[in-house]
Backbone as CSV, one residue per row, in Angstrom:
resi,resn,N_x,N_y,N_z,CA_x,CA_y,CA_z,C_x,C_y,C_z
1,UNK,89.758,48.366,32.716,88.605,49.075,33.009,88.074,47.353,32.871
2,UNK,87.431,47.680,34.559,86.484,45.965,34.462,85.281,45.941,33.753
3,UNK,84.920,44.971,32.877,83.743,44.871,32.266,82.306,45.270,32.664
4,UNK,82.227,44.663,34.389,81.147,44.053,34.589,81.736,44.190,36.204
5,UNK,81.092,43.840,37.204,81.101,44.783,38.327,81.384,45.738,38.801
6,UNK,81.807,45.538,40.421,81.993,46.980,41.177,83.576,47.285,40.519
7,UNK,83.274,48.975,40.452,84.952,49.329,40.044,84.380,50.524,40.817
8,UNK,85.654,51.257,41.337,85.830,52.176,41.852,87.040,53.434,40.963
9,UNK,86.191,54.106,40.646,86.849,55.079,39.689,87.158,55.957,40.208
10,UNK,88.761,56.542,40.387,88.920,57.475,40.946,89.853,58.368,40.069
11,UNK,89.427,59.711,40.543,90.341,60.923,39.462,90.856,61.523,39.890
12,UNK,91.534,62.950,39.323,91.426,64.034,39.668,90.295,65.158,39.251
13,UNK,90.054,66.251,39.926,89.085,66.773,39.482,89.128,68.398,39.081
14,UNK,89.028,68.514,37.437,89.485,69.876,37.218,88.129,71.124,36.872
15,UNK,87.004,70.187,36.435,85.622,70.990,36.394,84.781,70.525,35.981
16,UNK,83.638,70.867,36.032,82.289,70.367,36.048,82.413,69.421,34.749
17,UNK,83.145,69.277,33.705,82.928,68.327,32.288,83.571,67.264,32.616
18,UNK,84.568,66.903,33.857,85.472,65.410,34.223,84.088,64.871,34.541
19,UNK,82.959,64.597,35.049,82.567,63.496,34.312,82.121,62.923,33.204
20,UNK,81.735,63.187,32.018,81.125,63.139,30.769,82.329,62.736,30.009
21,UNK,83.779,64.058,30.613,85.175,63.018,29.771,85.451,61.781,30.274
22,UNK,85.599,61.544,31.205,85.745,59.945,32.223,84.817,59.502,31.009
23,UNK,83.535,59.376,30.898,82.263,58.714,31.113,82.349,58.191,29.635
24,UNK,82.820,59.334,28.796,83.505,58.844,27.137,84.518,58.184,27.288
25,UNK,85.681,57.931,27.898,86.909,57.322,27.861,86.497,55.974,28.635
26,UNK,85.456,55.595,29.708,85.568,54.526,30.829,84.419,53.367,29.396
27,UNK,83.653,53.477,29.042,83.135,52.468,27.551,82.199,51.812,28.870
28,UNK,81.968,52.284,30.309,80.919,51.848,31.088,79.796,52.714,31.260
29,UNK,78.878,52.107,31.594,77.760,53.258,32.442,78.195,53.946,33.672
30,UNK,78.438,54.791,34.139,78.832,55.500,35.700,78.267,55.746,36.154
31,UNK,78.361,55.965,37.305,77.586,56.742,38.235,78.575,57.812,39.256
32,UNK,77.780,58.754,39.679,78.997,59.952,40.560,77.918,60.849,41.065
33,UNK,78.363,61.281,42.300,77.416,61.802,42.957,77.585,63.965,42.447
34,UNK,76.462,64.196,42.698,76.343,66.049,42.172,75.796,66.331,42.837
35,UNK,75.693,67.657,43.385,75.158,68.276,44.959,73.650,68.593,44.557
36,UNK,72.846,68.203,44.962,71.263,68.406,45.216,71.014,69.752,44.307
37,UNK,71.656,70.703,44.338,71.184,71.964,44.138,70.938,71.684,42.406
38,UNK,72.491,71.101,41.523,72.162,71.042,40.147,71.274,70.487,39.771
39,UNK,70.377,69.725,40.331,68.604,68.879,40.255,67.631,70.075,39.655
40,UNK,67.923,71.137,41.090,66.637,72.397,40.398,66.670,72.215,38.842
41,UNK,66.788,72.594,38.179,66.462,72.725,36.925,66.301,71.956,36.752
42,UNK,64.982,71.684,35.969,64.469,70.227,35.733,65.239,69.945,34.511
43,UNK,65.675,70.500,33.382,66.242,70.156,32.567,67.678,69.499,32.952
44,UNK,68.417,70.464,32.971,69.467,70.191,33.710,69.774,69.107,34.236
45,UNK,68.302,69.000,35.273,68.520,67.544,36.432,68.484,66.380,35.685
46,UNK,67.541,66.460,34.833,66.960,65.184,33.765,68.543,64.984,33.149
47,UNK,69.464,65.990,32.438,70.424,66.099,31.527,71.300,65.083,32.600
48,UNK,71.805,65.738,33.620,72.985,65.223,34.336,72.576,63.493,34.667
49,UNK,71.046,63.521,35.222,71.049,62.290,35.930,70.848,61.015,34.575
50,UNK,70.535,60.887,33.407,70.764,60.625,32.342,71.824,59.996,32.095
51,UNK,73.401,60.910,32.326,74.766,60.928,32.421,74.889,59.847,33.754
52,UNK,74.489,59.681,34.463,74.533,58.787,36.126,74.928,59.820,37.428
53,UNK,74.323,60.636,36.824,74.773,61.575,38.423,73.929,60.916,39.282
54,UNK,74.007,60.931,40.694,73.149,60.923,41.644,73.284,61.554,42.756
55,UNK,71.986,62.798,43.335,72.121,63.526,43.498,72.554,63.112,45.363
56,UNK,73.508,64.634,45.813,73.507,64.302,47.250,73.099,65.963,47.923
57,UNK,72.609,65.232,48.893,72.598,67.163,49.874,74.382,67.403,50.123
58,UNK,74.764,68.608,50.055,76.216,68.917,50.422,76.209,69.625,51.321
59,UNK,75.420,69.815,52.115,75.068,70.166,53.452,75.841,68.141,54.216
60,UNK,75.661,67.534,53.986,75.856,65.934,54.201,76.619,65.207,53.148
61,UNK,77.380,65.663,52.542,78.264,65.112,51.838,78.698,64.018,52.425
62,UNK,79.397,64.164,52.945,80.571,63.625,53.654,79.669,61.487,54.065
63,UNK,79.150,62.015,54.756,78.569,61.021,55.328,77.388,60.208,54.485
64,UNK,76.318,60.478,53.760,75.491,61.177,52.982,75.987,60.103,51.270
65,UNK,77.469,61.047,51.388,77.729,60.526,49.834,78.451,59.176,50.192
66,UNK,79.411,58.752,50.974,80.051,57.659,51.128,79.229,56.571,51.282
67,UNK,77.746,57.130,51.719,76.694,55.650,51.780,76.271,54.981,50.468
68,UNK,75.948,55.761,49.680,75.510,55.860,48.153,76.310,55.318,47.169
69,UNK,77.895,55.628,47.727,78.998,55.075,46.800,79.104,53.966,47.081
70,UNK,78.942,53.257,48.691,79.351,52.037,48.725,78.115,51.228,48.501
71,UNK,76.613,51.838,48.554,75.430,50.159,48.182,75.668,50.414,46.754
72,UNK,76.207,51.505,46.221,76.423,51.631,44.524,77.418,50.042,43.888
73,UNK,78.449,50.685,44.492,79.715,49.218,44.779,79.204,47.993,44.720
74,UNK,78.316,48.135,46.009,78.232,46.787,46.141,76.784,45.635,45.615
75,UNK,76.578,46.792,44.879,75.559,46.434,43.746,75.802,46.488,42.379
76,UNK,77.216,46.213,42.291,78.085,46.392,40.847,78.155,46.952,40.225
77,UNK,78.141,48.557,40.523,77.641,49.185,39.616,79.136,50.391,39.606
78,UNK,79.735,50.767,38.448,81.186,51.684,38.032,80.665,53.168,38.930
79,UNK,81.493,53.320,39.838,81.229,54.641,40.134,82.899,55.461,40.363
80,UNK,82.268,56.912,39.540,83.361,57.581,39.885,82.973,58.439,40.934
81,UNK,84.377,58.466,41.086,84.786,59.659,42.772,86.224,60.491,42.482
82,UNK,85.712,61.723,43.377,87.193,62.711,43.017,87.327,62.808,44.406
83,UNK,88.428,61.896,44.748,89.153,61.976,46.058,89.834,63.625,46.841
84,UNK,89.832,64.288,45.567,90.515,65.648,46.070,88.913,66.341,46.610
85,UNK,87.604,66.293,46.496,86.898,66.597,47.023,85.805,67.535,46.821
86,UNK,87.051,68.345,45.988,86.195,69.612,44.838,86.910,69.574,43.551
87,UNK,86.566,70.669,43.020,87.410,71.222,41.949,88.243,71.762,42.265
88,UNK,89.682,71.849,41.436,90.801,72.666,41.461,91.020,74.073,40.914
89,UNK,91.281,74.926,41.971,91.357,76.777,41.888,91.750,76.679,40.667
90,UNK,93.085,76.046,40.657,94.430,76.675,39.486,94.369,75.519,38.757
91,UNK,94.178,74.369,38.728,95.181,73.536,38.046,95.464,72.613,38.461
92,UNK,95.984,72.444,39.378,96.974,71.303,40.017,96.100,70.305,41.541
93,UNK,96.359,69.301,40.760,96.051,68.266,41.849,95.935,68.443,43.355
94,UNK,95.027,68.549,43.678,95.098,68.759,45.257,94.888,67.395,46.223
95,UNK,95.296,67.933,47.515,95.706,66.740,48.070,94.260,65.367,48.471
96,UNK,94.043,64.757,48.590,93.504,63.543,48.630,92.420,63.813,49.935
97,UNK,91.136,63.308,49.979,90.574,63.788,51.247,90.677,61.750,52.210
98,UNK,90.695,62.103,53.150,90.756,60.195,53.445,89.640,59.572,53.295
99,UNK,88.372,60.022,52.890,86.870,58.924,52.791,87.466,58.133,51.804
100,UNK,88.524,58.199,50.739,88.704,57.348,49.815,89.217,56.451,50.332
101,UNK,89.796,55.989,51.316,90.676,54.862,52.468,89.335,54.021,52.444
102,UNK,88.367,54.900,53.079,87.193,54.244,53.752,86.393,53.570,53.020
103,UNK,86.166,53.626,51.579,85.432,53.711,50.525,86.247,52.820,49.811
104,UNK,87.681,52.521,49.979,88.031,50.981,49.169,88.301,49.852,50.500
105,UNK,88.607,50.504,51.875,87.792,49.242,53.052,86.809,48.963,53.282
106,UNK,86.234,49.638,52.576,83.927,49.296,53.050,83.951,48.414,52.065
107,UNK,83.886,48.137,51.015,84.280,47.517,49.425,85.320,46.424,48.504
108,UNK,86.150,46.810,48.761,87.031,46.038,47.923,86.970,45.938,47.092
109,UNK,86.668,47.215,46.088,86.127,47.053,44.647,87.422,47.520,44.027
110,UNK,87.343,46.680,42.735,88.671,47.308,42.211,89.080,48.745,41.637
111,UNK,90.175,49.009,42.140,90.350,50.658,41.902,91.337,51.038,40.711
112,UNK,90.124,51.738,40.020,90.745,52.012,38.131,91.021,53.458,38.640
113,UNK,92.471,54.091,38.438,92.571,55.553,38.610,92.736,56.085,36.942
114,UNK,92.079,57.204,37.330,91.889,58.188,36.226,92.332,59.341,36.555
115,UNK,93.493,59.706,35.258,93.511,61.257,35.075,93.318,61.753,34.201
116,UNK,92.908,63.413,34.143,91.624,64.494,33.494,92.790,65.645,33.015
117,UNK,93.383,65.553,31.865,94.146,66.790,31.987,93.361,67.913,30.493
118,UNK,93.918,68.671,30.367,92.730,70.166,29.837,91.407,70.830,30.418
119,UNK,91.028,69.843,30.984,89.387,70.253,31.437,89.549,71.690,31.965
120,UNK,90.613,72.030,32.638,90.596,73.056,33.703,91.020,74.237,32.765
121,UNK,91.476,74.264,31.611,91.459,75.080,30.686,90.204,75.103,29.530
122,UNK,89.645,74.249,29.814,87.804,74.479,29.066,87.234,75.002,29.933
123,UNK,86.789,74.459,31.368,85.979,75.364,32.257,86.646,75.171,33.477
124,UNK,87.362,75.947,34.020,88.113,76.629,34.982,86.714,76.939,36.441
125,UNK,86.686,76.687,37.385,86.058,76.878,38.343,85.534,78.426,38.313
126,UNK,86.086,79.087,38.472,86.060,80.717,38.478,85.188,81.222,37.060
127,UNK,85.001,80.826,35.691,84.124,80.339,34.209,82.768,80.192,34.566
128,UNK,81.962,80.957,34.142,80.442,80.531,33.968,80.107,79.555,32.866
129,UNK,80.683,79.784,31.816,80.289,78.847,30.815,81.635,78.332,30.174
130,UNK,81.528,77.372,29.445,82.781,76.844,29.143,83.264,77.110,27.973
131,UNK,84.909,77.047,27.611,85.652,77.137,26.395,85.408,76.169,25.409
132,UNK,84.384,76.566,24.635,84.432,75.572,23.054,85.183,75.707,22.119
133,UNK,86.031,74.521,21.746,86.711,74.645,20.281,86.184,73.637,19.625
134,UNK,85.568,73.589,18.198,85.099,72.660,17.563,86.249,71.990,17.710
135,UNK,85.875,70.499,16.965,87.116,69.830,15.974,88.155,69.993,15.553
136,UNK,86.856,71.011,13.886,87.837,71.533,12.726,88.703,72.571,12.841
137,UNK,88.604,73.284,14.054,89.422,74.563,14.705,90.093,74.095,15.713
138,UNK,91.570,75.161,15.666,92.474,74.419,16.736,91.903,75.255,18.146
139,UNK,92.481,73.981,18.877,92.334,74.218,20.237,92.818,75.254,21.120
140,UNK,92.129,75.992,21.768,92.752,78.015,22.243,93.722,77.506,22.823
141,UNK,93.208,76.569,23.929,94.519,76.508,24.803,94.806,74.846,25.019
142,UNK,94.742,74.049,23.929,94.738,72.933,23.970,93.401,72.067,24.513
143,UNK,93.250,70.494,23.948,92.100,69.886,24.254,92.240,69.226,25.301
144,UNK,91.275,68.210,25.680,90.601,67.479,27.186,91.218,66.316,26.696
145,UNK,92.128,65.401,27.163,92.554,64.284,27.057,92.071,63.207,28.749
146,UNK,92.105,61.775,28.607,91.642,61.149,29.534,92.598,60.060,29.836
147,UNK,92.904,59.688,30.833,93.610,58.254,30.867,93.351,57.507,32.179
148,UNK,92.899,56.358,31.625,92.173,55.729,33.042,93.871,54.062,32.253
149,UNK,93.996,54.026,33.938,94.682,52.700,34.099,94.507,51.507,34.386
150,UNK,95.607,50.689,34.575,95.182,49.605,34.727,94.237,49.798,36.263
151,UNK,93.618,48.496,36.530,92.721,48.525,37.830,94.129,48.190,38.870
152,UNK,93.549,48.906,40.229,94.655,48.051,41.013,93.819,47.285,42.643
153,UNK,94.858,46.387,43.191,94.072,45.248,43.969,93.618,46.489,45.211
154,UNK,92.635,46.793,45.517,92.414,47.485,46.890,93.046,46.512,48.218
155,UNK,92.992,45.376,48.489,94.001,44.771,49.822,94.850,45.264,49.989
156,UNK,95.825,46.022,48.556,97.294,46.544,49.231,97.355,48.055,49.681
157,UNK,96.133,48.306,49.615,95.907,49.459,49.877,95.540,49.550,51.485
158,UNK,94.623,48.217,51.899,93.953,48.740,53.140,95.032,47.453,54.256
159,UNK,96.107,47.582,53.904,97.152,46.542,54.420,98.399,48.145,54.416
160,UNK,98.184,48.658,54.468,99.634,50.154,54.138,98.781,50.684,55.399
161,UNK,100.292,51.982,55.943,99.316,52.898,56.976,98.913,53.898,55.700
162,UNK,98.125,54.763,56.961,97.483,55.633,55.837,97.606,56.701,55.096
163,UNK,98.804,57.076,55.839,99.853,58.227,55.322,100.413,57.505,53.680
164,UNK,101.018,56.348,54.203,101.167,55.756,52.961,100.392,55.255,52.035
165,UNK,99.907,54.904,52.298,98.146,54.334,51.101,97.778,56.381,50.309
166,UNK,97.533,56.797,51.000,97.255,57.818,50.967,98.105,58.598,49.771
167,UNK,99.478,58.219,50.056,100.679,58.758,48.982,100.348,57.932,47.796
168,UNK,100.470,56.985,48.065,101.009,56.250,46.781,99.280,55.832,45.933
169,UNK,98.292,56.641,46.641,96.927,56.936,45.690,97.034,57.614,44.763
170,UNK,97.428,59.221,45.717,97.679,60.404,45.195,99.173,59.853,44.396
171,UNK,100.020,59.588,43.821,101.315,59.183,42.577,100.159,58.656,41.706
172,UNK,99.370,57.593,41.983,98.631,57.101,41.147,97.997,58.132,40.264
173,UNK,97.502,58.627,41.061,96.515,59.951,40.659,97.382,60.531,39.272
174,UNK,98.480,60.857,39.675,99.269,62.251,39.288,99.838,61.839,37.857
175,UNK,100.377,60.640,38.073,101.056,59.268,36.414,99.782,59.480,36.048
176,UNK,98.962,59.263,36.017,97.251,58.954,35.082,96.905,60.159,34.852
177,UNK,97.245,61.525,35.630,97.188,63.075,34.832,98.294,63.919,34.128
178,UNK,99.417,63.440,34.418,100.497,63.616,33.599,100.890,62.080,32.312
179,UNK,99.666,61.516,32.379,99.681,60.616,30.589,98.624,61.746,30.415
180,UNK,97.732,61.490,30.724,96.097,62.493,29.938,97.280,63.948,29.418
181,UNK,98.041,64.508,29.692,98.703,65.897,29.811,99.319,65.559,28.385
182,UNK,100.029,64.203,28.314,100.948,64.003,27.308,99.943,63.522,26.036
183,UNK,98.517,63.555,26.480,97.571,62.899,25.316,97.008,63.934,24.587
184,UNK,97.220,64.933,25.417,96.014,66.391,24.558,96.096,66.791,23.248
185,UNK,94.972,67.302,22.639,95.495,68.078,21.738,96.099,69.599,21.859
186,UNK,97.213,69.521,21.051,97.853,70.839,21.256,97.606,71.721,19.895
187,UNK,97.316,72.940,19.923,97.698,73.785,18.778,98.609,74.014,18.639
């Protein structure tokens, strides 16, 4: 993880808990996008804003979101993005959206692949509240783990054909997610 300067963290997306888990593992204050409706509750909005969330209109998320991320990276921030686009419905990694290549090409920021495992079990998309497990008790379905990989050179991905670049980025994320799975606290 680069200690300073722009960094584009890309992670698989399992639950609402993902930005918190990655933020704890990154050792650097991160920025990430969150749909603006999450800020309607003043208390929760203040909480997620303090965690680095930047509101984005859900209807204009693609264009507005890309611009926000580019601006943050150009300002030297570390930005967490989920190139799958939304949380997984079944725990498996989804296909990456092509907007990730646009971010890489426009910013040339170091790419930091991040894998998340166990967050889907903690707080799946269809569940209203997370399943909690105190540290002193066994986890009901295993714990949550994050694996942060070494930075990747962005120019490599700008020089590859689109399909190959997307496949390689997906492979990098999958490898990190598998490493995180190995790190999980098992019951």
